[in-house]
C-alpha positions in Angstrom: -4.5 -16.1 13.7 -5.9 -17.6 10.6 -6.0 -14.5 8.4 -8.3 -15.9 5.8 -11.0 -17.0 8.3 -10.9 -13.6 10.1 -11.3 -11.6 6.9 -14.2 -13.9 5.7 -15.9 -13.8 9.1 -15.6 -10.0 9.3 -16.9 -9.6 5.8 -19.9 -11.9 6.6 -20.8 -9.7 9.5 -20.6 -6.6 7.2 -22.9 -8.3 4.6 -25.5 -9.1 7.3 -25.4 -5.6 8.8 -25.7 -3.9 5.4 -28.5 -6.2 4.2 -30.5 -5.2 7.3 -29.8 -1.5 6.6 -30.7 -1.9 3.0 -34.1 -3.4 3.8 -34.9 -0.9 6.5 -33.9 2.1 4.5 -35.5 1.0 1.4 -38.8 0.5 3.0 -38.7 3.8 4.9 -37.3 5.6 1.8 -40.1 4.5 -0.5 -42.8 5.1 2.2 -41.4 8.6 2.8 -40.7 9.2 -0.9 -37.2 10.2 0.1 -34.5 10.2 -2.5 -31.7 10.7 0.1 -32.8 7.6 2.1 -33.2 5.5 -1.0 -29.7 6.5 -2.2 -28.4 5.7 1.3 -29.9 2.3 1.0 -28.3 1.8 -2.5 -25.0 2.8 -1.0 -25.4 0.1 1.8 -26.2 -2.4 -1.0 -22.9 -1.7 -2.7 -21.2 -2.2 0.7 -22.8 -5.6 1.0 -21.6 -6.4 -2.6 -18.2 -5.2 -1.7 -18.0 -7.5 1.3 -19.1 -10.4 -0.9 -16.3 -9.6 -3.4 -13.9 -9.3 -0.5 -14.7 -12.9 0.6 -14.3 -14.2 -3.0 -11.0 -12.3 -3.4 -9.7 -13.6 0.0 -10.5 -17.2 -0.9 -8.7 -16.8 -4.3 -5.7 -14.9 -2.7 -5.1 -17.8 -0.3 -4.8 -20.4 -3.0 -1.5 -22.3 -2.8 1.3 -21.3 -5.3 1.4 -23.5 -8.4 3.7 -23.9 -11.4 2.1 -21.0 -13.3 2.0 -18.7 -10.2 5.0 -19.7 -8.1 4.7 -16.5 -6.0 1.2 -17.3 -4.9 -2.1 -15.5 -5.6 -1.9 -12.8 -2.9 -2.2 -9.9 -5.3 -5.7 -10.9 -6.1 -6.6 -9.0 -2.9 -5.4 -5.8 -4.5 -7.5 -6.5 -7.6 -10.5 -7.2 -5.3 -10.0 -3.7 -3.8 -9.8 -2.2 -7.2 -13.2 -3.9 -8.2 -14.7 -2.5 -5.0 -13.4 1.0 -5.8 -15.1 0.8 -9.3 -18.4 -0.2 -7.8 -18.2 2.6 -5.3 -17.4 5.1 -8.1 -20.4 3.9 -10.2 -22.6 4.2 -7.1 -21.4 7.7 -6.5 -22.1 8.7 -10.1 -25.6 7.3 -10.0 -26.3 9.1 -6.7 -25.3 12.5 -8.2 -27.4 11.8 -11.3 -30.5 10.9 -9.4 -30.0 13.8 -7.0 -29.8 16.3 -9.9 -32.9 14.7 -11.4 -34.7 15.2 -8.1 -33.7 18.9 -8.0 -35.1 19.4 -11.5 -38.2 17.3 -10.8 -38.9 17.5 -7.1 -41.5 15.3 -5.3 -43.1 15.8 -1.9 -41.6 13.8 1.0 -43.6 12.3 3.9 -41.3 11.7 6.9 -42.5 10.1 10.1 -41.0 9.4 13.6 -40.1 5.9 12.4 -38.2 7.4 9.5 -36.1 9.3 12.1 -35.5 6.3 14.3 -34.3 4.1 11.3 -31.9 6.8 10.2 -30.4 7.3 13.7 -30.0 3.5 14.2 -28.3 3.3 10.8 -25.8 5.9 11.9 -24.9 4.0 15.1 -24.6 0.7 13.2 -22.4 2.2 10.5 -20.0 3.9 13.0 -19.7 0.6 14.9 -19.2 -1.4 11.6 -16.7 1.1 10.3 -14.5 1.1 13.4 -14.6 -2.7 13.6 -13.7 -3.1 9.9 -10.9 -0.7 10.2 -9.5 -2.5 13.3 -9.7 -5.9 11.7 -8.2 -4.5 8.4 -5.1 -3.3 10.3 -4.9 -6.5 12.3 -5.0 -8.7 9.1 -3.3 -6.2 6.8 -6.2 -6.4 4.4 -6.7 -3.4 2.1 -10.2 -4.6 1.3 -11.3 -4.5 5.0 -9.6 -1.2 5.5 -11.3 0.3 2.5 -14.7 -1.1 3.7 -14.1 0.4 7.1 -13.3 3.9 5.7 -16.4 3.5 3.4 -18.6 2.6 6.4 -17.4 5.6 8.4 -18.1 7.9 5.4 -21.6 6.3 5.2 -22.2 7.3 8.9 -21.3 10.9 7.9 -23.6 10.7 4.9 -26.4 9.2 6.8 -26.0 12.0 9.3 -26.5 14.4 6.4 -29.7 12.4 5.5 -30.8 12.8 9.1 -30.4 16.6 8.8 -32.6 16.5 5.7 -35.2 14.5 7.6 -35.2 16.9 10.5 -35.3 20.0 8.2 -38.2 18.6 6.3 -40.1 17.6 9.5 -39.5 20.7 11.5 -39.4 23.5 8.8 -41.0 21.8 5.9 -37.9 22.6 3.7 -36.8 19.9 1.3 -33.1 19.7 0.7 -33.1 16.1 -0.6 -31.5 16.7 -3.9 -28.6 18.8 -2.5 -28.0 16.2 0.1 -27.9 13.6 -2.6 -25.2 15.5 -4.5 -23.1 15.8 -1.3 -23.6 12.0 -0.6 -22.6 11.2 -4.2 -19.4 13.4 -4.0 -18.4 11.7 -0.8 -18.9 8.3 -2.4 -16.8 9.3 -5.4 -14.0 10.5 -3.2 -14.0 7.2 -1.3 -13.9 5.2 -4.5 -11.0 7.3 -5.8 -9.0 6.8 -2.6 -9.5 3.0 -2.6 -8.7 2.8 -6.3 -5.5 4.9 -5.8 -4.3 2.6 -3.0 -5.1 -0.6 -4.9 -3.3 0.6 -8.1 -0.3 1.7 -6.1 0.1 -1.8 -4.6 -0.3 -3.5 -8.0 2.3 -1.2 -9.6 4.7 -1.8 -6.7 5.4 0.5 -3.8 8.6 1.6 -2.1 9.3 -0.2 1.2 8.6 2.1 4.1 11.6 4.0 5.4 11.0 2.6 9.0 10.9 -1.0 7.8 13.9 -0.6 5.5 16.1 0.9 8.3 14.9 -1.8 10.8 15.9 -4.6 8.4 19.3 -3.1 7.7 19.8 -2.4 11.5 18.9 -6.0 12.2 21.5 -7.3 9.7 24.2 -4.9 10.8 24.0 -6.2 14.3 26.1 -9.1 13.1 29.8 -8.3 13.9 30.9 -9.7 10.6 28.7 -7.2 8.6 30.3 -3.9 7.7 27.4 -2.5 5.8 24.0 -3.5 4.2 23.1 -2.2 0.7 20.7 -2.7 -2.3 17.7 -3.8 -0.2 14.9 -4.7 -2.5 11.5 -6.2 -1.4 8.9 -7.2 -3.9 5.3 -7.7 -2.5 3.2 -10.5 -3.9 0.3 -9.9 -1.5 -0.1 -9.0 2.2 1.5 -12.2 3.4 4.2 -12.9 0.8 7.2 -10.7 0.2 10.5 -11.8 -1.5 13.6 -9.7 -1.3 17.3 -9.4 -1.6 20.2 -7.4 0.0 23.9 -7.2 -0.4 26.2 -7.1 2.7 29.8 -6.0 2.9 32.0 -8.4 4.9 35.7 -8.7 5.8 38.0 -10.1 3.2 39.2 -12.9 5.4 35.9 -14.6 6.0 35.8 -18.2 4.8 33.0 -19.6 2.5 31.7 -21.7 5.4 31.5 -18.5 7.7 29.7 -16.6 4.9 27.3 -19.4 4.3 26.4 -19.5 8.0 26.1 -15.8 8.2 23.8 -15.4 5.2 21.6 -18.3 6.5 21.2 -16.6 9.9 20.4 -13.3 8.3 17.8 -14.8 6.0 16.1 -16.6 8.9 16.1 -13.6 11.2 14.5 -11.3 8.5 11.9 -13.9 7.7 10.9 -14.5 11.3 10.6 -10.8 12.1 9.4 -9.3 8.8 8.0 -12.3 6.8 10.3 -11.5 3.9 12.1 -14.3 2.0 15.5 -12.8 1.7 18.4 -13.7 -0.6 21.7 -12.3 0.7 24.5 -11.3 -1.6 28.1 -10.6 -0.6 30.5 -7.7 -1.1 34.1 -8.1 0.0 35.4 -5.0 1.9 38.5 -5.1 -0.3 40.7 -3.0 1.9 43.4 -5.5 2.6 46.2 -3.2 1.3 47.2 0.4 1.4 46.6 1.1 -2.3 43.0 -0.1 -2.3 42.3 1.9 0.8 43.7 5.0 -0.8 41.6 4.5 -3.9 38.5 3.9 -1.9 39.0 7.0 0.2 39.5 9.1 -3.0 36.4 7.8 -4.7 34.4 8.3 -1.4 35.5 11.9 -1.3 34.9 12.3 -5.0 31.2 11.3 -4.9 30.5 13.7 -2.0 31.0 16.5 -4.6 27.8 15.4 -6.3 24.6 16.1 -4.2 22.5 13.7 -6.4 24.7 10.7 -5.4 23.1 9.2 -2.3 25.4 6.2 -1.7 28.6 4.5 -2.8 29.0 0.8 -2.2 30.2 -2.5 -3.8 33.7 -1.1 -4.2 36.2 -3.7 -5.6 39.7 -3.5 -7.0 40.9 -6.4 -9.2 44.7 -6.2 -9.5 45.0 -9.0 -12.0 42.6 -7.4 -14.5 43.4 -3.9 -13.4 39.8 -3.0 -13.0 37.9 -0.9 -10.3 34.2 -1.4 -9.9 31.6 0.2 -7.6 27.9 1.0 -7.4 26.4 4.4 -6.8 22.8 5.3 -6.0 21.4 8.4 -7.6 18.3 10.4 -6.6 15.3 9.7 -8.8 15.2 13.4 -9.5 18.7 13.5 -10.8 18.5 15.4 -14.2 21.5 13.8 -15.9 22.7 10.5 -14.7 25.0 9.7 -17.7 26.7 13.1 -17.3 27.6 12.3 -13.6 28.8 8.8 -14.6 31.0 10.1 -17.4 32.5 12.8 -15.2 33.4 10.3 -12.5 34.9 8.0 -15.1 37.1 10.8 -16.6 38.3 12.1 -13.2 39.1 8.6 -12.0 40.9 7.9 -15.2 43.0 11.0 -14.8 43.9 10.1 -11.2 44.5 6.3 -11.8 45.1 5.9 -15.5 46.2 2.3 -15.4 42.8 1.0 -14.3 39.6 0.4 -16.2 36.4 1.4 -14.4 33.0 -0.1 -14.2 30.5 2.2 -12.5 27.1 0.6 -11.9 24.1 2.9 -11.4 21.7 1.4 -8.8 18.1 2.5 -8.4 17.0 4.0 -5.0 14.7 1.1 -4.1 14.9 1.6 -0.3 16.2 4.0 2.3 
């Protein structure tokens, strides 16, 4: 599947459908003097603009990496989604403003059967468009398409509200245009906020999902030489580009040639299955003698006394330099990291006074 072509083709279909809806609703809205239908048409116009921006963003995002941007341009898609969110927010604000103005200064509406038919057709088109956009967004992992799909489904709901307004006016002669306009505007604002929140979260950098994290570690630990997998970090540079690193613990007796082959195999497997360019670091198990085993067991039991410590790894004893080093992962909510680190140091120094200790605090990047 050519992701770029699929996104562009889907966006073009969205533009065509929305332009037709804009023209139809605008004509009916002005003839019927209906604020709700006109606002609905404006909302469809922003959808067409959003699809245009999606096409431009997708084209830019698929530019090849260069010397200035060696990780590619994939994050442009997140910026595209953010621009779409801003347009949606502006549209929602204008919708509410015009609706309030209509409530203060009402005008008479003149709905016909054609008005009713156009609104019903618009609902059907928007539902179909929304489901299609959402499906293609998941298929291509495009936030812009997902956002457009959600927006289109919201549009169907809002146009249904407009339909209620049309029926209310035609049957009972009651005009609820302004109030429907406010509801439409609020829904548009909510959609814009949701899209903006998702886009900003991607740009800031999100935690790898627990499911994916555990799957990657499970895949790596299937190799018999691997004792454990730690420090998984995955940086996202767009929907199709992720670069990561991981440390694996292996037996002390593995040769450099065996480690080289193992790390290459792991990197290849992770890339094929998850599309992540992975760098593999090595921890030696360092349990070749009874003393190091005893020290490790003691430290393992010691850290269990601290609920905020989630993991211990990277343990290493250097007999020549008389140093002991290890990494611990603390919960992000831990109130006093340095206090725990100092307590561990003091208790270890008391137990094994001849050694110096290097305790590394790792961030909880992944499960």
